[in-house]
Each structure stands twice: as C-alpha cells, then as structure tokens.
C-alpha positions as a Markdown table, in Angstrom:
| # | Residue | x | y | z |
|---|---|---|---|---|
| 1 | Unk | 129.1 | 92.1 | 51.2 |
| 2 | Unk | 132.8 | 94.1 | 51.4 |
| 3 | Unk | 135.0 | 94.6 | 54.5 |
| 4 | Unk | 137.5 | 96.9 | 55.4 |
| 5 | Unk | 141.2 | 97.5 | 57.2 |
| 6 | Unk | 142.0 | 100.4 | 58.3 |
| 7 | Unk | 143.5 | 102.0 | 61.4 |
| 8 | Unk | 141.2 | 102.9 | 63.7 |
| 9 | Unk | 143.0 | 106.5 | 64.7 |
| 10 | Unk | 143.8 | 107.7 | 61.2 |
| 11 | Unk | 141.5 | 106.3 | 58.6 |
| 12 | Unk | 140.4 | 106.4 | 55.9 |
| 13 | Unk | 137.1 | 104.9 | 57.2 |
| 14 | Unk | 134.9 | 103.9 | 53.9 |
| 15 | Unk | 132.1 | 105.7 | 52.8 |
| 16 | Unk | 129.0 | 103.9 | 51.4 |
| 17 | Unk | 128.8 | 101.5 | 54.5 |
| 18 | Unk | 125.9 | 100.1 | 55.7 |
| 19 | Unk | 127.1 | 99.1 | 59.3 |
| 20 | Unk | 130.4 | 99.2 | 60.8 |
| 21 | Unk | 131.2 | 96.5 | 63.1 |
| 22 | Unk | 134.0 | 96.3 | 66.0 |
| 23 | Unk | 134.9 | 92.8 | 67.3 |
| 24 | Unk | 136.7 | 92.9 | 70.7 |
| 25 | Unk | 138.3 | 96.9 | 69.6 |
| 26 | Unk | 137.0 | 98.8 | 72.3 |
| 27 | Unk | 138.3 | 97.1 | 75.5 |
| 28 | Unk | 142.2 | 97.9 | 74.3 |
| 29 | Unk | 141.4 | 101.7 | 74.5 |
| 30 | Unk | 141.3 | 103.8 | 77.3 |
| 31 | Unk | 137.7 | 106.0 | 77.5 |
| 32 | Unk | 139.3 | 109.2 | 74.8 |
| 33 | Unk | 140.7 | 107.1 | 72.4 |
| 34 | Unk | 137.6 | 104.9 | 72.3 |
| 35 | Unk | 135.8 | 108.5 | 71.3 |
| 36 | Unk | 138.2 | 109.0 | 69.3 |
| 37 | Unk | 137.7 | 105.6 | 67.3 |
| 38 | Unk | 133.2 | 105.6 | 67.3 |
| 39 | Unk | 133.8 | 109.1 | 66.7 |
| 40 | Unk | 134.9 | 108.2 | 63.2 |
| 41 | Unk | 132.4 | 105.4 | 63.1 |
| 42 | Unk | 129.8 | 108.1 | 63.8 |
| 43 | Unk | 131.3 | 110.5 | 60.8 |
| 44 | Unk | 131.4 | 107.6 | 58.1 |
| 45 | Unk | 128.0 | 106.3 | 58.4 |
| 46 | Unk | 125.2 | 107.6 | 57.3 |
| 47 | Unk | 122.4 | 108.7 | 58.9 |
| 48 | Unk | 119.6 | 105.4 | 60.2 |
| 49 | Unk | 123.1 | 103.1 | 60.1 |
| 50 | Unk | 123.8 | 101.6 | 63.0 |
| 51 | Unk | 127.5 | 100.4 | 64.7 |
| 52 | Unk | 128.0 | 97.3 | 66.5 |
| 53 | Unk | 130.4 | 96.4 | 69.2 |
| 54 | Unk | 130.9 | 92.8 | 70.4 |
| 55 | Unk | 132.8 | 92.3 | 73.6 |
| 56 | Unk | 133.0 | 90.0 | 76.5 |
| 57 | Unk | 131.0 | 92.0 | 78.4 |
| 58 | Unk | 131.1 | 92.3 | 82.5 |
| 59 | Unk | 128.3 | 92.3 | 84.4 |
| 60 | Unk | 127.3 | 95.8 | 86.4 |
| 61 | Unk | 129.6 | 94.9 | 89.6 |
| 62 | Unk | 132.0 | 93.9 | 87.7 |
| 63 | Unk | 132.5 | 90.4 | 89.0 |
| 64 | Unk | 131.2 | 88.2 | 85.8 |
| 65 | Unk | 131.4 | 87.1 | 83.0 |
| 66 | Unk | 134.6 | 84.8 | 83.4 |
| 67 | Unk | 136.2 | 85.4 | 80.5 |
| 68 | Unk | 135.9 | 89.0 | 81.0 |
| 69 | Unk | 137.3 | 88.8 | 84.0 |
| 70 | Unk | 139.7 | 86.9 | 82.5 |
| 71 | Unk | 140.4 | 89.4 | 80.1 |
| 72 | Unk | 140.5 | 92.2 | 81.9 |
| 73 | Unk | 143.5 | 91.1 | 84.4 |
| 74 | Unk | 145.8 | 91.2 | 80.8 |
| 75 | Unk | 144.5 | 94.8 | 80.3 |
| 76 | Unk | 145.5 | 96.0 | 83.7 |
| 77 | Unk | 149.1 | 94.8 | 83.3 |
| 78 | Unk | 149.4 | 95.6 | 79.4 |
| 79 | Unk | 147.4 | 98.2 | 77.7 |
| 80 | Unk | 145.5 | 101.2 | 78.4 |
| 81 | Unk | 141.8 | 99.9 | 78.0 |
| 82 | Unk | 139.1 | 98.3 | 80.4 |
| 83 | Unk | 137.2 | 95.6 | 80.2 |
| 84 | Unk | 133.6 | 97.3 | 80.6 |
| 85 | Unk | 130.0 | 97.3 | 81.1 |
| 86 | Unk | 126.7 | 97.3 | 78.8 |
| 87 | Unk | 125.7 | 100.6 | 79.9 |
| 88 | Unk | 129.7 | 101.3 | 79.7 |
| 89 | Unk | 129.8 | 100.7 | 76.2 |
| 90 | Unk | 126.1 | 102.3 | 75.6 |
| 91 | Unk | 127.9 | 105.4 | 77.4 |
| 92 | Unk | 131.0 | 105.9 | 75.3 |
| 93 | Unk | 128.7 | 105.3 | 72.4 |
| 94 | Unk | 126.2 | 107.8 | 73.7 |
| 95 | Unk | 128.8 | 110.6 | 74.0 |
| 96 | Unk | 129.9 | 109.6 | 70.5 |
| 97 | Unk | 126.8 | 111.0 | 69.0 |
| 98 | Unk | 125.0 | 107.5 | 68.5 |
| 99 | Unk | 121.1 | 107.2 | 70.2 |
| 100 | Unk | 118.7 | 104.5 | 70.2 |
| 101 | Unk | 121.9 | 102.1 | 72.7 |
| 102 | Unk | 120.6 | 98.5 | 72.9 |
| 103 | Unk | 122.5 | 95.4 | 74.3 |
| 104 | Unk | 122.1 | 91.8 | 71.9 |
| 105 | Unk | 123.6 | 88.7 | 73.8 |
| 106 | Unk | 125.7 | 86.4 | 71.6 |
| 107 | Unk | 126.7 | 83.8 | 73.8 |
| 108 | Unk | 127.1 | 82.8 | 77.3 |
| 109 | Unk | 130.1 | 85.0 | 77.3 |
| 110 | Unk | 129.7 | 87.9 | 74.3 |
| 111 | Unk | 127.1 | 90.8 | 73.5 |
| 112 | Unk | 126.7 | 92.5 | 71.1 |
| 113 | Unk | 126.1 | 96.8 | 71.5 |
| 114 | Unk | 124.4 | 98.5 | 69.2 |
| 115 | Unk | 124.0 | 102.0 | 68.4 |
| 116 | Unk | 122.4 | 104.2 | 66.0 |
| 117 | Unk | 123.2 | 107.1 | 63.7 |
| 118 | Unk | 120.4 | 109.7 | 63.9 |
C-alpha cells in the first residue's frame, strides 16, 4: 500500500492507483471546486476503481448529524465550502462521471460516499 500527497487543484495525481480516498476534504470547497477535484480523481483512476469520500454528512433536512451541523457553522463563516447530504455528494460524484454511487456509515457521525469509474 502506498500513499501520495499533492495539490487537489494542480496535481499531479498519481497514475497506477487502485482507489482514491479523501477524508473531510469535499466539505471545504464550493461545488465548482469539488467538481474540479473529483474530475481529477476520475481522470487518474482506472476503469472499475472507486473514489471514497468520507465526511460528516447531514441528514436530508440538514438538521443532524450533530458534528456535521457544528462543522457547517464554522464553514459558513470561514470558507466557500458546504456541509452536504449523502445525496448532494452523490450528485457531485455523478457530475464528475462516477456511477453506482452508494453511502456507507462509518460510525454514528461519519459516512463514506463511494463512486465507481465506469
């Protein structure tokens, strides 16, 4: 197993990877920036590989999970980001080209949204 660091916006993204995992990244950025990041992920991944996006996801009515709501308040005052629901992250993944999108709970507060490159 190997890990790579880099700039989400300028790359380079590694070639020869099996998956890309991002933990608490997408919430920091507006939709346009998220689509740029996820587009780079899509380009870097081989067909049949996943991108995994771990976040404190909000419920559909955006009133809970508690940590997600608190994090959202911080984002409103200091970034262009947005605390999102599973469906909203899924929409970003779809727009970037990913398919078969699913959400899996990690614990009571965090979830991973998975999209597959087809």
